[in-house]
SERO-4910 file (N, C-alpha, C, O; in steps of 0.05 Angstrom, whole numbers):
BEGIN
 pado doro    nc1    nc2    nc3   cac1   cac2   cac3    cc1    cc2    cc3    oc1    oc2    oc3
  Met    A   1263   2658   2322   1291   2657   2324   1299   2634   2343   1287   2632   2365
  Met    A   1318   2618   2336   1326   2595   2352   1346   2604   2374   1364   2621   2369
  Ser    A   1342   2593   2398   1361   2600   2420   1387   2585   2416   1389   2566   2401
  Val    A   1407   2594   2430   1434   2582   2428   1433   2553   2439   1446   2536   2427
  Lys    A   1418   2549   2460   1416   2522   2471   1403   2503   2451   1412   2480   2448
  Trp    A   1383   2512   2437   1369   2495   2418   1388   2488   2394   1389   2466   2385
  Lys    A   1404   2508   2385   1423   2503   2364   1444   2483   2372   1451   2465   2356
  Leu    A   1455   2486   2396   1475   2467   2406   1463   2439   2408   1476   2419   2402
  Phe    A   1438   2437   2417   1425   2411   2419   1422   2398   2392   1428   2374   2389
  Leu    A   1414   2413   2371   1412   2403   2344   1439   2394   2333   1441   2373   2320
  Ile    A   1460   2409   2338   1487   2402   2329   1495   2376   2342   1507   2359   2329
  Leu    A   1490   2373   2368   1498   2349   2382   1483   2324   2371   1495   2304   2366
  Ile    A   1457   2327   2367   1441   2305   2356   1451   2298   2328   1454   2274   2322
  Leu    A   1456   2317   2311   1465   2312   2284   1493   2298   2284   1498   2281   2268
  Ser    A   1510   2306   2303   1536   2294   2306   1534   2265   2314   1549   2248   2303
  Val    A   1516   2259   2332   1512   2232   2341   1503   2214   2318   1514   2193   2314
  Phe    A   1484   2224   2302   1474   2209   2279   1496   2205   2258   1498   2184   2246
  Ala    A   1511   2226   2253   1533   2224   2233   1554   2204   2242   1563   2188   2226
  Thr    A   1561   2204   2267   1581   2185   2277   1570   2157   2277   1584   2138   2269
  Ala    A   1545   2153   2286   1533   2127   2286   1531   2116   2258   1535   2092   2254
  Gly    A   1524   2133   2239   1522   2124   2211   1548   2114   2200   1549   2094   2186
  Ala    A   1570   2128   2207   1597   2119   2198   1603   2093   2211   1615   2075   2197
  Gly    A   1597   2089   2236   1602   2063   2249   1587   2040   2237   1597   2018   2234
  Ile    A   1562   2045   2230   1546   2024   2217   1558   2018   2190   1559   1994   2183
  Tyr    A   1566   2037   2175   1578   2032   2149   1603   2015   2151   1606   1996   2136
  Ile    A   1620   2021   2170   1645   2005   2174   1638   1977   2183   1649   1957   2172
  Asn    A   1619   1974   2201   1612   1948   2212   1599   1930   2190   1602   1906   2191
  Gln    A   1585   1942   2171   1572   1927   2150   1593   1914   2132   1587   1894   2119
  His    A   1616   1927   2129   1636   1917   2110   1657   1899   2123   1675   1890   2109
  Gln    A   1656   1894   2149   1675   1876   2161   1665   1848   2159   1641   1842   2161
  Gln    A   1684   1830   2153   1677   1802   2150   1676   1789   2177   1692   1795   2195
  Ser    A   1657   1771   2181   1656   1756   2206   1654   1726   2199   1641   1719   2179
  Val    A   1666   1710   2215   1666   1682   2211   1653   1669   2235   1663   1673   2258
  Ser    A   1632   1654   2231   1620   1640   2254   1622   1611   2248   1617   1601   2226
  Val    A   1630   1596   2269   1633   1567   2266   1613   1554   2286   1615   1559   2310
  Ala    A   1596   1538   2275   1577   1524   2293   1592   1502   2307   1616   1499   2304
  Glu    A   1578   1486   2323   1591   1465   2338   1606   1447   2319   1594   1436   2300
  Thr    A   1631   1443   2324   1647   1426   2306   1665   1409   2324   1669   1414   2347
  Thr    A   1676   1388   2312   1695   1371   2326   1722   1385   2325   1725   1404   2310
  Asn    A   1740   1375   2340   1767   1387   2342   1781   1386   2315   1794   1406   2307
  Ser    A   1778   1364   2300   1791   1362   2274   1779   1381   2254   1793   1393   2237
  Gln    A   1753   1385   2255   1740   1404   2237   1749   1433   2244   1754   1449   2226
  Gln    A   1752   1439   2270   1761   1465   2278   1789   1470   2268   1796   1492   2259
  Gln    A   1806   1450   2269   1834   1452   2260   1834   1457   2229   1850   1472   2219
  Gln    A   1816   1443   2215   1815   1447   2186   1806   1476   2179   1818   1488   2162
  Val    A   1786   1486   2194   1777   1513   2190   1800   1533   2195   1804   1552   2180
  Thr    A   1814   1528   2217   1836   1546   2225   1858   1545   2203   1869   1566   2196
  Ala    A   1864   1521   2193   1885   1519   2172   1876   1534   2147   1893   1547   2134
  Val    A   1851   1532   2140   1841   1545   2116   1843   1576   2120   1851   1590   2102
  Gln    A   1834   1585   2144   1836   1614   2149   1864   1624   2148   1869   1646   2138
  Gln    A   1883   1608   2159   1911   1617   2158   1922   1617   2130   1936   1636   2123
  Ala    A   1914   1598   2114   1922   1598   2086   1911   1622   2071   1924   1634   2054
  Gln    A   1886   1629   2077   1873   1652   2064   1888   1678   2074   1892   1696   2058
  Asn    A   1895   1680   2099   1909   1703   2110   1936   1706   2095   1943   1729   2088
  Val    A   1950   1684   2091   1976   1686   2077   1972   1695   2048   1988   1710   2038
  Thr    A   1951   1685   2035   1945   1693   2008   1938   1723   2007   1948   1738   1989
  Ile    A   1921   1732   2025   1912   1760   2024   1933   1778   2036   1938   1800   2026
  Phe    A   1947   1769   2058   1967   1785   2072   1993   1769   2072   2000   1757   2093
  Pro    A   2009   1770   2051   2033   1754   2050   2054   1762   2071   2071   1745   2078
  Glu    A   2052   1786   2082   2071   1794   2103   2066   1779   2129   2083   1780   2147
  Arg    A   2044   1766   2132   2038   1750   2156   2050   1722   2156   2048   1708   2176
  Val    A   2062   1714   2134   2071   1686   2130   2090   1677   2152   2089   1653   2160
  His    A   2107   1693   2163   2126   1685   2183   2117   1690   2211   2132   1686   2230
  Tyr    A   2092   1699   2214   2082   1705   2241   2062   1683   2250   2047   1672   2234
  Lys    A   2063   1677   2276   2044   1659   2288   2021   1676   2298   2025   1696   2312
  Asp    A   1996   1669   2291   1973   1684   2300   1970   1686   2330   1975   1666   2344
  Ile    A   1963   1709   2340   1956   1712   2368   1926   1717   2368   1916   1737   2357
  Pro    A   1910   1698   2378   1881   1701   2378   1872   1726   2392   1881   1731   2415
  Leu    A   1855   1742   2380   1846   1767   2392   1830   1761   2418   1828   1778   2436
  Glu    A   1818   1737   2419   1803   1729   2443   1821   1727   2467   1812   1729   2490
  Ser    A   1847   1722   2463   1865   1718   2485   1876   1745   2496   1889   1746   2517
  Ile    A   1870   1766   2482   1879   1793   2491   1859   1803   2512   1835   1805   2507
  Thr    A   1870   1810   2536   1852   1818   2558   1848   1848   2559   1829   1857   2573
  Ser    A   1863   1864   2545   1859   1893   2546   1840   1901   2524   1830   1884   2508
  Ala    A   1834   1926   2522   1816   1937   2502   1827   1933   2474   1851   1936   2470
  Leu    A   1810   1928   2455   1819   1925   2427   1814   1950   2412   1819   1951   2388
  Gln    A   1804   1971   2425   1799   1997   2412   1811   2019   2428   1812   2018   2453
  Gly    A   1821   2039   2414   1833   2062   2427   1841   2084   2407   1837   2080   2383
  Ser    A   1851   2106   2417   1858   2128   2399   1887   2129   2391   1894   2143   2372
  Asp    A   1905   2114   2405   1933   2115   2399   1943   2087   2392   1943   2069   2409
  Pro    A   1950   2082   2366   1958   2055   2358   1981   2043   2375   1981   2019   2381
  Glu    A   2001   2059   2381   2024   2049   2396   2016   2039   2424   2023   2017   2432
  Thr    A   2002   2056   2438   1992   2049   2465   1973   2025   2464   1975   2007   2481
  Leu    A   1956   2024   2445   1937   2002   2441   1951   1976   2437   1944   1956   2450
  Ala    A   1972   1976   2420   1987   1951   2415   2003   1942   2439   2003   1919   2446
  Leu    A   2016   1961   2453   2032   1954   2476   2014   1943   2498   2022   1924   2512
  Asn    A   1991   1955   2502   1972   1945   2523   1962   1917   2515   1959   1900   2533
  Ala    A   1956   1913   2490   1946   1887   2481   1966   1865   2484   1958   1842   2490
  Leu    A   1991   1871   2481   2012   1851   2483   2027   1852   2510   2049   1840   2513
  Asp    A   2015   1865   2530   2028   1868   2556   2035   1841   2568   2056   1838   2581
  Asn    A   2018   1820   2565   2024   1794   2576   2046   1779   2560   2059   1762   2571
  Glu    A   2050   1787   2535   2070   1774   2518   2098   1786   2521   2118   1771   2521
  Ile    A   2099   1812   2525   2125   1826   2526   2136   1825   2554   2122   1831   2574
  Thr    A   2161   1817   2556   2174   1816   2583   2185   1844   2589   2192   1859   2571
  Ala    A   2187   1849   2614   2196   1876   2623   2226   1879   2625   2236   1900   2633
  Lys    A   2241   1858   2619   2271   1860   2622   2283   1881   2604   2300   1897   2613
  Val    A   2275   1882   2579   2287   1900   2560   2264   1916   2547   2244   1904   2539
  Lys    A   2268   1942   2545   2248   1959   2532   2246   1952   2502   2267   1952   2489
  Pro    A   2223   1946   2492   2221   1939   2463   2222   1963   2445   2217   1986   2453
  Lys    A   2230   1958   2420   2230   1979   2399   2203   1978   2386   2193   1957   2378
  Val    A   2190   2001   2384   2163   2003   2373   2163   2021   2348   2174   2043   2349
  Glu    A   2152   2010   2327   2150   2025   2302   2120   2026   2293   2107   2005   2294
  Val    A   2111   2049   2285   2083   2052   2276   2084   2061   2247   2097   2081   2241
  Ala    A   2070   2047   2230   2068   2055   2202   2038   2057   2194   2021   2043   2206
  Tyr    A   2033   2074   2175   2006   2077   2165   2006   2071   2135   2008   2089   2119
  Pro    A   2003   2045   2127   2005   2038   2099   1982   2050   2082   1986   2056   2059
  Gln    A   1959   2054   2094   1937   2067   2081   1924   2086   2102   1930   2084   2126
  Gln    A   1907   2104   2093   1895   2124   2110   1880   2112   2133   1880   2123   2155
  Asn    A   1867   2089   2129   1850   2077   2149   1864   2053   2163   1850   2037   2176
  Gln    A   1890   2050   2159   1904   2027   2171   1928   2036   2186   1942   2055   2179
  Ala    A   1933   2022   2208   1958   2026   2224   1971   1999   2228   1957   1979   2233
  Leu    A   1997   1999   2227   2013   1974   2231   2033   1980   2252   2050   1998   2248
  Val    A   2032   1966   2274   2051   1970   2296   2069   1945   2297   2059   1923   2300
  Thr    A   2095   1950   2296   2115   1928   2298   2130   1933   2324   2142   1954   2328
  Ile    A   2130   1912   2341   2144   1914   2367   2166   1893   2366   2161   1869   2362
  Thr    A   2192   1902   2369   2215   1884   2369   2227   1883   2396   2233   1904   2408
  Gln    A   2231   1859   2406   2243   1855   2433   2266   1836   2431   2263   1814   2420
  Ile    A   2289   1844   2441   2313   1827   2441   2317   1816   2468   2318   1830   2488
  Gln    A   2319   1789   2470   2323   1775   2495   2349   1760   2494   2350   1738   2483
  Pro    A   2371   1771   2506   2396   1756   2506   2395   1733   2526   2386   1737   2549
  Asn    A   2405   1710   2518   2408   1687   2535   2437   1679   2536   2454   1691   2523
  Ala    A   2444   1659   2551   2471   1649   2553   2481   1637   2527   2504   1642   2519
  Asp    A   2464   1622   2514   2473   1608   2489   2465   1622   2463   2479   1619   2443
  Ala    A   2444   1638   2464   2434   1651   2440   2420   1676   2447   2414   1682   2470
  Thr    A   2414   1692   2426   2398   1716   2429   2372   1712   2414   2372   1705   2390
  Asn    A   2349   1715   2428   2323   1713   2416   2313   1741   2408   2314   1759   2424
  Val    A   2303   1743   2384   2291   1768   2375   2261   1761   2370   2255   1745   2353
  Ile    A   2244   1773   2386   2215   1768   2382   2203   1793   2370   2206   1815   2380
  Lys    A   2189   1789   2348   2175   1810   2334   2145   1806   2336   2135   1783   2331
  Tyr    A   2131   1827   2343   2102   1826   2344   2092   1845   2323   2103   1866   2318
  Arg    A   2070   1837   2310   2058   1853   2289   2028   1856   2297   2014   1836   2301
  Val    A   2019   1881   2299   1992   1887   2306   1980   1904   2284   1990   1926   2279
  Glu    A   1959   1894   2271   1946   1909   2250   1920   1921   2260   1905   1908   2275
  Met    A   1915   1946   2252   1891   1960   2262   1877   1974   2239   1889   1980   2218
  Thr    A   1852   1980   2243   1836   1995   2224   1821   2017   2239   1816   2014   2263
  Thr    A   1814   2038   2226   1799   2060   2239   1770   2054   2241   1758   2040   2225
  Leu    A   1758   2064   2263   1729   2062   2267   1716   2089   2262   1692   2091   2266
  Gly    A   1731   2108   2252   1720   2135   2249   1729   2152   2272   1748   2145   2286
  Arg    A   1716   2175   2276   1723   2193   2297   1700   2195   2317   1678   2186   2311
  Ser    A   1706   2205   2340   1685   2209   2360   1669   2234   2352   1670   2242   2329
  Leu    A   1654   2245   2370   1635   2267   2364   1649   2291   2351   1637   2303   2334
  Leu    A   1672   2298   2361   1685   2322   2351   1703   2315   2327   1717   2296   2326
  Val    A   1701   2332   2307   1717   2328   2282   1746   2330   2288   1762   2317   2275
  Ser    A   1754   2347   2307   1782   2351   2313   1794   2328   2331   1818   2328   2336
  Ser    A   1778   2310   2340   1787   2288   2357   1803   2268   2340   1799   2266   2316
  Pro    A   1822   2253   2353   1837   2233   2338   1819   2210   2330   1799   2205   2342
  Pro    A   1827   2196   2309   1811   2173   2300   1812   2150   2321   1831   2148   2336
  Met    A   1791   2134   2322   1790   2111   2339   1800   2087   2323   1793   2083   2300
  Trp    A   1818   2071   2335   1830   2048   2322   1820   2022   2335   1814   2021   2359
  Gln    A   1819   2001   2319   1811   1975   2329   1831   1954   2319   1838   1954   2295
  Ile    A   1841   1937   2337   1859   1916   2329   1843   1895   2313   1823   1885   2322
  Val    A   1854   1888   2289   1840   1868   2272   1857   1842   2270   1846   1821   2263
  Trp    A   1883   1844   2276   1900   1820   2274   1925   1825   2290   1935   1847   2292
  Ala    A   1936   1803   2303   1961   1805   2317   1976   1779   2313   1964   1757   2311
  Gly    A   2002   1781   2312   2019   1757   2309   2047   1761   2320   2055   1784   2326
  Ser    A   2061   1739   2323   2089   1741   2334   2107   1722   2318   2097   1702   2307
  Gln    A   2132   1728   2319   2152   1710   2307   2177   1712   2325   2183   1733   2336
  Thr    A   2191   1690   2327   2216   1689   2343   2239   1680   2325   2237   1661   2310
  Gln    A   2260   1695   2327   2285   1689   2312   2307   1685   2333   2308   1699   2353
  Cys    A   2324   1665   2328   2347   1660   2346   2373   1667   2331   2375   1662   2307
  Gln    A   2392   1677   2346   2419   1682   2336   2438   1666   2353   2439   1670   2378
  Thr    A   2454   1650   2340   2475   1636   2355   2502   1644   2343   2503   1654   2321
  Gly    A   2523   1642   2358   2549   1649   2349   2556   1678   2355   2541   1691   2369
  Ser    A   2578   1687   2346   2588   1714   2354   2583   1735   2333   2586   1759   2339
  Gln    A   2575   1728   2309   2570   1748   2288   2541   1757   2289   2523   1741   2283
  Pro    A   2536   1782   2297   2508   1791   2299   2494   1791   2272   2506   1797   2251
  Gln    A   2469   1785   2273   2450   1786   2250   2458   1766   2227   2445   1766   2207
  Lys    A   2477   1749   2231   2485   1731   2210   2472   1703   2212   2466   1691   2192
  Asn    A   2468   1693   2236   2460   1666   2240   2431   1663   2250   2426   1646   2267
  Phe    A   2413   1680   2241   2386   1679   2251   2371   1656   2238   2375   1650   2214
  Thr    A   2355   1643   2253   2337   1623   2243   2308   1632   2249   2304   1649   2266
  Gln    A   2289   1621   2236   2262   1630   2239   2249   1621   2265   2232   1635   2275
  Ser    A   2258   1599   2277   2245   1590   2301   2267   1582   2321   2289   1574   2313
  Cys    A   2260   1583   2346   2279   1576   2368   2270   1550   2381   2246   1543   2379
  Gln    A   2288   1537   2393   2281   1512   2407   2281   1516   2436   2276   1498   2451
***
């Protein structure tokens, strides 16, 4: 007859292997791009091609400027998409006005966080929208725990409004 300690140990070991197996499966299906030593013009060409591919695959990104994930100093993984996105964009978002945060789940394994910040100026009003896309990494050891999320893409766009009629004179970029 197996002791209770032995049963708990086996459950723990099996949970670790089950979780690790799910992580390996996800990591095997993620695309990675490696660029060997290149000149600046070659790097710009690669970046332009990647952006064109992103627009083709993700047309909703067309009006957003990429925010390189390498420039994000906070963790790119966490259990709450809203907190993860706000922490990732902490350097980008000014503290003057509290931003509006929306979280959507277009698919079961995807989260989309949109952060809208309005910055009134003397001559115009700037509306800055941030888009943070995430995918799940699975769950931790416990089945009842929340899923772990990882940021896979981030971008921003700025719109300006001039004049007295709200929402009527927006342009895609500000000067």
